[in-house]
C-alpha positions as CSV (number, residue, x, y, z in Angstrom):
1,Y,88.1,-18.8,-67.8
2,F,86.1,-20.5,-65.7
3,N,88.2,-21.2,-62.5
4,T,89.7,-17.6,-62.3
5,R,85.8,-16.8,-61.8
6,G,84.8,-19.1,-59.2
7,L,82.8,-21.5,-62.7
8,E,82.7,-24.9,-63.2
9,I,82.8,-27.1,-67.1
10,S,80.4,-30.1,-65.9
11,I,81.8,-32.5,-68.1
12,D,79.1,-34.9,-67.3
13,K,76.4,-33.0,-69.3
14,S,78.9,-32.0,-72.2
15,A,79.3,-33.3,-75.6
16,A,81.4,-32.8,-79.0
17,I,79.9,-32.8,-81.7
18,A,82.1,-33.0,-85.4
19,F,80.3,-32.8,-88.2
20,T,82.2,-34.6,-90.7
21,R,82.0,-38.9,-91.2
22,R,85.8,-39.2,-89.8
23,R,86.5,-40.6,-86.6
24,M,88.0,-38.2,-83.9
25,D,89.9,-40.2,-81.5
26,K,93.6,-38.2,-82.9
27,Y,91.9,-35.4,-81.8
28,P,90.8,-35.5,-78.0
29,L,89.6,-32.8,-76.2
30,K,90.2,-31.9,-72.6
31,I,88.8,-29.9,-69.4
32,G,92.2,-30.3,-67.5
33,K,92.1,-34.1,-67.0
34,R,88.9,-35.2,-68.5
35,T,88.4,-35.8,-72.0
36,I,84.9,-34.7,-73.4
37,P,83.0,-37.3,-75.6
38,Y,82.3,-37.3,-78.7
39,V,78.8,-38.0,-79.7
40,K,76.8,-38.7,-83.9
41,C,74.1,-37.0,-82.5
42,H,72.8,-34.6,-79.2
43,T,70.1,-33.2,-77.7
44,F,70.2,-29.3,-77.0
45,L,68.3,-26.5,-76.4
46,G,65.2,-29.1,-77.3
47,V,66.7,-30.1,-80.9
48,T,69.3,-33.2,-81.8
49,I,71.4,-32.3,-83.6
50,D,73.6,-34.7,-85.5
51,R,77.4,-34.8,-87.3
52,G,75.3,-35.0,-90.4
53,L,73.6,-32.2,-90.3
54,T,70.7,-34.7,-91.8
55,W,67.8,-33.7,-88.3
56,S,66.8,-37.8,-89.4
57,P,66.9,-38.1,-85.4
58,H,65.1,-35.0,-84.7
59,I,62.5,-35.8,-86.9
60,L,62.2,-39.7,-85.6
61,Y,61.9,-37.7,-82.3
62,L,59.4,-35.6,-84.4
63,R,57.0,-38.5,-85.4
64,K,57.4,-39.9,-82.4
65,K,56.1,-36.9,-80.5
66,L,53.3,-35.7,-82.8
67,A,52.6,-39.8,-82.9
68,S,51.0,-39.8,-79.6
69,F,48.4,-36.8,-80.4
70,S,46.9,-39.0,-82.5
71,V,46.5,-42.0,-79.4
72,L,45.0,-38.3,-77.5
73,T,42.9,-37.5,-80.2
74,R,41.0,-41.4,-80.0
75,F,41.0,-41.7,-76.2
76,I,39.2,-38.1,-75.8
77,G,36.4,-38.5,-79.0
78,G,35.3,-41.3,-81.3
79,T,33.8,-41.3,-84.1
80,T,30.2,-40.6,-82.8
81,W,31.6,-39.9,-79.4
82,G,33.3,-37.2,-76.9
83,A,34.6,-34.2,-78.1
84,T,33.4,-31.8,-80.8
85,V,35.7,-31.9,-84.4
86,R,36.3,-27.9,-83.1
87,S,37.2,-28.6,-80.2
88,L,40.1,-31.6,-81.2
89,L,41.4,-29.5,-84.3
90,Q,41.7,-26.2,-81.2
91,I,43.4,-28.7,-79.1
92,Y,45.0,-30.1,-82.0
93,V,47.0,-26.3,-83.1
94,A,47.8,-26.5,-79.0
95,L,50.3,-29.2,-79.4
96,F,50.2,-30.2,-82.6
97,V,50.9,-27.0,-84.4
98,G,52.9,-26.0,-81.3
99,L,55.2,-28.7,-80.9
100,L,56.5,-28.4,-84.4
101,R,56.4,-24.7,-85.0
102,Y,59.4,-25.1,-82.5
103,S,61.6,-27.2,-84.8
104,V,60.9,-26.3,-88.7
105,P,62.5,-23.1,-89.1
106,I,65.9,-24.9,-89.0
107,L,65.0,-28.2,-90.9
108,H,65.0,-26.5,-94.6
109,G,68.4,-29.0,-95.3
110,T,66.3,-31.9,-94.4
111,C,65.8,-34.1,-97.3
112,Q,62.7,-34.8,-99.1
113,T,62.0,-38.3,-96.9
114,N,61.0,-36.3,-94.3
115,I,59.2,-33.7,-95.4
116,K,57.1,-37.3,-96.0
117,A,57.3,-38.6,-93.7
118,L,56.1,-34.9,-91.1
119,R,53.7,-35.1,-93.5
120,A,51.9,-38.5,-92.7
121,V,52.3,-37.9,-89.1
122,Q,50.4,-34.6,-89.6
123,A,47.5,-35.9,-91.3
124,R,47.3,-39.2,-89.3
125,G,46.5,-36.3,-86.2
126,L,44.2,-34.5,-88.2
127,R,42.0,-38.1,-89.2
128,G,41.9,-38.3,-85.8
129,C,39.6,-34.3,-85.5
130,L,37.9,-35.1,-88.7
131,G,36.5,-38.8,-88.0
132,L,38.6,-40.2,-91.2
133,P,39.3,-43.3,-92.6
134,A,43.2,-44.3,-91.7
135,C,44.0,-44.8,-95.2
136,A,42.0,-41.2,-96.6
137,S,44.3,-38.7,-98.5
138,T,47.4,-37.2,-96.5
139,L,46.6,-34.6,-98.5
140,G,42.9,-34.6,-98.7
141,T,42.8,-35.0,-94.7
142,V,45.2,-30.8,-94.7
143,A,42.8,-29.7,-97.0
144,E,40.0,-30.5,-95.8
145,A,40.8,-29.3,-91.7
146,R,42.2,-26.0,-93.2
147,A,45.2,-26.7,-91.8
148,T,49.0,-25.5,-92.9
149,P,50.7,-27.6,-94.6
150,V,54.1,-28.0,-93.4
151,E,55.9,-27.5,-96.0
152,V,53.7,-23.5,-95.7
153,L,54.9,-23.8,-91.9
154,M,57.8,-24.0,-92.7
155,M,58.1,-20.8,-94.8
156,Q,55.7,-19.4,-91.9
157,E,57.6,-19.7,-89.1
158,T,61.6,-19.1,-90.5
159,L,60.2,-15.7,-91.3
160,R,58.3,-15.4,-88.3
161,V,61.9,-15.7,-86.3
162,H,63.6,-13.7,-88.7
163,L,61.2,-11.0,-88.5
164,R,61.7,-10.7,-84.9
165,H,64.5,-10.9,-85.2
166,T,64.6,-8.0,-87.5
167,T,62.1,-5.5,-85.4
168,N,63.7,-6.2,-81.9
169,H,67.5,-5.3,-82.6
170,S,68.8,-3.4,-84.8
171,H,72.2,-6.2,-84.5
172,H,71.1,-9.7,-83.9
173,L,73.5,-12.1,-85.7
174,L,71.0,-13.9,-87.6
175,V,69.4,-10.3,-89.2
176,D,72.5,-9.7,-91.7
177,L,73.3,-13.9,-92.1
178,T,71.6,-14.0,-95.9
179,F,74.9,-12.0,-97.0
180,K,77.4,-13.0,-94.4
181,R,76.7,-17.0,-94.5
182,P,74.8,-16.8,-98.7
183,Y,75.2,-20.3,-98.7
184,S,73.2,-21.7,-95.6
185,E,70.4,-23.9,-96.3
186,Y,68.9,-20.8,-94.0
187,S,69.4,-18.2,-96.1
188,K,68.2,-19.8,-98.8
189,A,65.0,-20.3,-97.8
190,L,65.0,-16.2,-96.3
191,S,66.3,-15.5,-100.2
192,K,63.1,-16.9,-101.4
193,M,61.1,-15.4,-99.0
194,E,62.4,-11.6,-100.5
195,Q,59.2,-10.6,-101.2
196,Y,57.3,-11.3,-97.9
197,I,60.1,-8.9,-96.1
198,P,58.5,-5.0,-96.5
199,D,61.0,-2.7,-96.8
200,D,60.1,-0.6,-94.9
201,I,59.9,-2.9,-91.4
202,G,63.1,-1.9,-88.8
203,S,64.4,-2.3,-85.6
204,F,62.8,-1.1,-82.1
205,D,64.9,2.4,-81.4
206,L,65.3,2.9,-77.5
207,P,63.9,6.3,-76.3
208,T,66.1,8.8,-76.4
209,I,64.7,8.9,-72.3
210,P,65.1,6.6,-69.4
211,P,61.6,5.0,-69.4
212,W,61.6,5.2,-65.3
213,R,62.5,9.5,-66.1
214,L,59.3,9.8,-69.0
215,P,56.7,11.9,-67.3
216,L,53.0,10.7,-66.3
217,P,50.4,11.2,-68.2
218,V,47.2,13.1,-67.5
219,V,45.1,11.0,-68.4
220,E,40.7,11.5,-67.7
221,L,39.3,8.1,-69.0
222,D,35.6,8.3,-67.6
223,I,32.8,11.6,-67.9
224,Q,30.7,11.9,-65.0
225,G,27.3,10.1,-65.9
226,I,28.2,8.4,-68.2
227,K,28.6,4.6,-66.1
228,K,28.1,2.5,-69.3
229,K,28.0,3.8,-73.2
230,S,25.9,0.8,-74.4
231,N,23.0,1.5,-71.6
232,T,23.1,6.0,-72.1
233,P,20.8,7.3,-75.0
234,L,22.8,9.3,-77.4
235,L,21.5,12.6,-76.3
236,V,22.3,11.6,-72.8
237,L,25.6,11.5,-74.0
238,K,26.0,14.5,-75.9
239,Q,24.7,16.4,-73.1
240,L,26.8,15.2,-71.0
241,T,30.1,14.7,-72.8
242,L,29.4,18.3,-74.1
243,S,28.6,20.0,-69.6
244,T,32.6,18.3,-69.1
245,I,33.7,20.4,-71.9
246,A,32.3,23.5,-70.7
247,C,32.9,23.3,-67.6
248,L,36.3,21.6,-67.5
249,H,38.2,22.3,-70.2
250,A,36.7,25.5,-71.5
251,S,40.0,27.7,-70.7
252,K,42.1,25.3,-72.5
253,T,42.9,24.7,-76.7
254,H,41.1,21.1,-78.1
255,I,42.8,18.6,-80.1
256,Y,40.1,16.5,-81.4
257,T,42.0,13.2,-82.2
258,D,41.1,9.6,-84.4
259,G,41.9,6.2,-86.2
260,S,40.3,4.8,-88.7
261,C,40.9,0.8,-90.3
262,V,40.0,-0.3,-93.4
263,K,40.9,-3.8,-94.9
264,N,44.4,-2.8,-96.0
265,S,44.9,0.8,-94.5
266,S,44.9,2.4,-91.3
267,T,44.6,6.1,-90.4
268,A,45.1,8.6,-88.1
269,S,43.3,12.5,-87.7
270,I,44.1,15.5,-85.8
271,V,41.1,18.9,-85.5
272,I,42.4,21.5,-83.5
273,P,38.9,23.9,-84.3
274,S,40.5,27.6,-82.4
275,Y,43.2,27.3,-85.1
276,V,40.4,26.2,-88.0
277,T,43.2,23.0,-88.6
278,T,42.9,19.5,-90.3
279,R,45.4,16.8,-90.4
280,N,45.1,13.4,-92.2
281,F,48.1,10.4,-92.2
282,K,47.7,7.4,-93.8
283,L,49.9,5.2,-91.6
284,S,52.8,3.4,-93.7
285,H,51.9,-0.2,-93.4
286,K,47.6,-2.0,-92.1
287,T,47.8,-2.2,-88.2
288,S,45.4,-2.2,-85.3
289,S,43.2,0.0,-84.4
290,T,44.6,1.0,-81.5
291,A,47.7,2.2,-83.2
292,A,46.3,4.2,-84.8
293,E,44.5,5.8,-82.2
294,L,48.1,6.5,-81.0
295,V,49.7,7.8,-83.7
296,G,47.0,10.3,-83.8
297,L,47.3,11.1,-80.8
298,H,51.4,11.4,-81.3
299,Q,50.6,13.9,-84.0
300,A,48.9,15.7,-81.2
301,L,51.3,16.5,-79.8
302,R,53.8,16.7,-82.7
303,F,52.1,19.8,-83.2
304,I,51.7,21.0,-80.3
305,L,55.1,22.0,-80.2
306,T,55.0,24.0,-82.9
307,K,52.7,26.7,-80.6
308,P,53.2,28.6,-78.3
309,P,53.3,28.0,-74.6
310,Q,49.5,26.9,-73.6
311,A,47.1,24.8,-71.8
312,W,45.3,21.9,-74.2
313,T,43.5,19.2,-74.3
314,V,43.7,16.4,-76.9
315,F,40.6,14.5,-76.8
316,T,39.5,10.7,-77.8
317,D,37.2,8.1,-78.0
318,S,39.7,5.3,-77.6
319,K,39.4,4.0,-74.0
320,P,42.5,1.1,-75.0
321,A,45.4,4.0,-76.6
322,L,44.7,6.4,-73.0
323,Q,45.0,3.2,-71.0
324,S,47.8,2.2,-72.9
325,I,50.1,5.0,-72.3
326,C,48.9,5.2,-68.3
327,T,50.5,1.6,-68.3
328,Y,54.0,2.0,-70.5
329,L,55.9,0.7,-68.1
330,R,54.1,-2.9,-68.8
331,R,55.4,-5.0,-71.8
332,S,53.0,-3.5,-74.8
333,E,52.4,-4.4,-78.7
334,N,52.9,-0.8,-79.3
335,E,55.9,0.7,-76.8
336,Q,57.7,1.3,-79.4
337,I,55.3,4.2,-80.8
338,I,53.8,5.5,-76.7
339,F,57.5,5.4,-76.1
340,K,57.5,8.4,-79.0
341,L,54.7,9.7,-77.5
342,L,56.0,10.2,-74.0
343,C,59.3,11.9,-75.5
344,H,57.7,14.5,-77.5
345,L,55.1,14.3,-74.2
346,Q,57.9,15.4,-71.9
347,K,59.8,18.0,-75.1
348,C,56.0,19.5,-74.7
349,I,56.2,19.4,-71.0
350,D,59.5,21.7,-70.6
351,R,58.6,24.5,-73.5
352,R,56.0,24.8,-70.6
353,H,53.0,23.5,-72.2
354,S,50.6,21.7,-70.1
355,V,48.6,18.9,-71.3
356,E,45.9,16.4,-70.9
357,F,44.2,13.4,-72.6
358,Q,40.8,12.9,-71.9
359,W,38.4,10.6,-73.4
360,I,35.0,11.2,-75.1
361,P,32.3,8.7,-76.5
362,G,32.1,8.1,-80.0
363,H,29.6,8.7,-83.0
364,C,27.8,10.8,-80.5
365,K,27.8,14.3,-82.2
366,I,30.4,16.1,-80.8
367,P,31.5,18.2,-83.6
368,G,35.4,17.8,-83.2
369,N,35.2,14.4,-82.7
370,E,32.7,13.8,-86.6
371,A,34.9,15.8,-88.3
372,A,38.2,13.9,-87.3
373,D,36.5,10.1,-87.5
374,G,35.6,12.0,-91.1
375,A,38.9,13.1,-91.5
376,A,40.8,9.9,-90.8
377,T,38.0,8.1,-93.0
378,S,39.0,10.4,-96.0
379,A,42.5,9.4,-95.0
380,H,42.1,6.7,-96.9
381,T,43.2,7.6,-100.1
382,L,46.1,9.4,-99.3
383,F,49.3,8.2,-99.7
384,P,51.3,6.9,-96.8
385,N,53.2,10.1,-95.1
386,V,53.8,8.2,-91.6
387,E,56.1,5.7,-90.4
388,T,54.5,3.3,-88.5
389,P,56.7,0.3,-87.2
390,Y,55.4,-3.4,-86.8
391,S,54.2,-4.4,-83.6
392,R,54.3,-7.9,-82.7
393,S,50.1,-8.7,-84.1
394,D,51.1,-6.3,-87.1
395,V,54.0,-8.8,-88.3
396,T,51.4,-12.2,-87.2
397,S,48.4,-10.7,-89.0
398,L,51.0,-9.8,-92.2
399,I,52.2,-13.9,-92.0
400,N,49.7,-15.5,-91.9
401,L,47.8,-13.2,-95.0
402,H,51.4,-14.6,-96.9
403,A,50.7,-17.8,-96.0
404,R,47.2,-19.2,-96.4
405,N,48.9,-17.6,-99.8
406,A,51.2,-20.0,-100.2
407,T,48.6,-22.6,-99.3
408,Q,46.3,-21.5,-102.0
409,S,48.4,-21.2,-104.5
410,L,50.0,-24.9,-103.1
411,W,46.4,-26.1,-103.3
412,K,45.9,-24.8,-106.9
413,S,49.4,-27.0,-107.9
414,S,48.6,-30.6,-109.7
415,A,51.2,-32.0,-107.2
416,H,50.0,-30.7,-104.3
417,H,46.2,-31.0,-104.5
418,Y,43.9,-34.6,-104.0
419,P,42.2,-34.5,-107.0
420,P,38.4,-36.0,-106.3
421,L,38.6,-32.9,-103.5
422,Y,39.6,-30.7,-106.5
423,L,37.2,-31.3,-108.2
424,L,34.3,-30.6,-105.9
425,D,35.8,-27.8,-104.4
426,P,38.7,-25.9,-106.0
427,D,38.6,-22.8,-103.7
428,L,37.8,-24.6,-100.4
429,T,35.3,-22.7,-99.7
430,Y,32.7,-25.0,-98.1
431,R,32.7,-24.7,-94.1
432,V,30.9,-27.3,-92.5
433,S,27.8,-26.2,-89.6
434,R,28.9,-26.1,-86.1
435,N,25.5,-27.3,-85.3
436,L,26.1,-30.3,-86.5
437,P,25.5,-33.9,-84.6
438,K,29.7,-35.4,-85.0
439,R,28.4,-38.3,-86.7
440,T,26.9,-36.4,-89.7
441,E,29.9,-34.2,-89.5
442,A,32.2,-37.5,-89.8
443,V,30.3,-38.6,-93.3
444,L,30.4,-35.3,-95.1
445,H,34.2,-35.2,-94.4
446,R,33.9,-38.9,-95.5
447,L,31.6,-38.4,-98.4
448,R,34.0,-35.2,-99.5
449,L,37.8,-36.9,-99.6
450,G,35.5,-40.5,-100.5
451,V,36.2,-42.6,-98.0
452,S,32.8,-43.4,-96.4
453,Y,32.2,-46.9,-96.0
454,T,30.0,-47.8,-99.2
455,Q,30.5,-52.0,-100.2
456,E,33.2,-50.7,-102.8
457,F,35.0,-48.9,-100.4
458,L,34.7,-51.4,-98.3
459,H,35.8,-54.4,-100.9
460,R,38.3,-51.8,-102.1
461,I,40.5,-51.6,-98.7
462,G,39.9,-55.3,-98.3
463,K,36.2,-55.4,-95.6
464,T,34.3,-57.4,-97.9
465,H,34.1,-59.5,-100.7
466,N,31.7,-58.1,-102.9
467,P,31.2,-54.5,-104.0
468,N,28.0,-54.7,-105.1
469,C,24.8,-52.9,-103.7
470,P,22.7,-55.1,-102.0
471,G,19.8,-53.8,-103.7
472,C,20.2,-53.2,-106.6
473,D,23.0,-55.9,-107.6
474,C,25.4,-52.4,-109.1
475,V,28.8,-51.8,-107.5
476,E,27.9,-49.7,-104.8
477,T,30.0,-46.1,-104.5
478,I,28.7,-42.8,-103.3
479,S,27.4,-41.6,-106.9
480,H,24.7,-44.4,-107.2
481,L,23.6,-44.5,-103.0
482,L,23.3,-40.8,-103.8
483,C,21.0,-40.7,-106.9
484,E,20.5,-44.2,-108.7
485,C,19.9,-47.1,-105.6
486,A,16.3,-47.1,-105.5
487,L,16.4,-48.6,-101.6
488,Y,16.5,-44.6,-100.8
489,D,14.2,-43.0,-103.1
490,A,12.2,-41.8,-100.5
491,E,15.6,-40.0,-98.9
492,R,16.4,-39.0,-102.5
493,K,13.2,-37.2,-103.0
494,L,13.2,-35.5,-99.9
495,L,16.8,-34.6,-100.2
496,K,15.5,-32.6,-103.6
497,S,12.7,-31.0,-102.4
498,I,15.0,-29.5,-100.1
499,L,17.6,-28.9,-102.2
500,S,15.3,-26.5,-104.6
501,H,14.7,-24.7,-102.0
502,L,18.4,-23.0,-102.4
503,D,19.1,-22.7,-106.2
504,D,16.8,-24.6,-108.9
505,R,20.8,-26.7,-110.7
506,P,20.0,-30.2,-111.3
507,F,20.4,-33.2,-108.5
508,T,23.8,-34.8,-109.9
């Protein structure tokens, strides 16, 4: 097959793996007259595959690669100098988590020993970020850094891969893998995540019209006299907007659109004053404000198709929505909605409608815009009545929400939380102030995890022979230093005075 097309397979770059422990000498694989060697493991697309599918060689590679991050953090920042904790955690997300995310979707079949190894190397990197000693608890370190545990990261990235396949390609091989190969580790992992997969999620529908044949919309993104909305008085905004509507769009039928987003839902609305018509819509899931505005524009075109041919102007206060339909040939996360909108625009043109899109400033007392805003706000109480495709940001928000819930559930279980930190902060609500010096922030993290350098702690790790306080001859614990030691009475009195302004709880 390859020879007839002028192609050759490089024997030197080829390898064969038989997923069995038996010797394969009796079953040679040849290309031409050369034999392809059998190997026990081989790296393909950055993943090391072994013949037993234990993934242990790949875990070993990850441990070596990720351990270098710990060296990097200690090189660019110490306990009292160098990069801030916040900066180091951002580097951790970019380098450490970025490398780990690529591999974790395939590691569901590996043993718990390998998972513990990844958990340990993750905690090692985070200790360098927070300024913690090497003996700090693994579970406590991950929780104190607000990092995603390895187990949750595996669930999160597997779900991300599956939803990407589902939303981008209706016939992708891995979409139906749970039915075709239900006993594979990947399928078993997906089966446990069925509760996280929305029922209304679907694949991308290709537009019926080729993108290069879609019409270029007529869009006006400015109003003469308005250079910057924030620097223009409200009364001037209203006057200039009404003047533009009266001078340029008086002979056209007006449609005002708007979108609204709250914590758990997104809505859109259209208002047509000349038809005394108001319609509001609740989207099938929470999405971005730009997507909600695009749905409003799309519903306006659907309304236009029900009326006789005439000239229309669609008003919206969302510049990002109008800019996205002007640049529809560029890749966009809302491209599915944009293509649907432009297909309906083509139908409007075919039926001899004239449609123009005009930006107007929002919340400046324009009657039609205010009516559309009120209609969109009231639609949050409705049942969802518009199916909206999932964009990349929608999927990311959904996955991150499930990951946060899974992390909280894992932290609540007794087997996955660090008791001293759990007793101190059971819901992990405390956040260290960003303005603290690095030395102070490191001390706070050590106090919360019980690894501050007291005499008792130093004695426990073999750094000193005597665990007692030099001034009191009592065991020098964190509680003793903060609440009892006579050497720090003046500092303790000042601390009590400061804390008394916050609440009246006893100092314990």
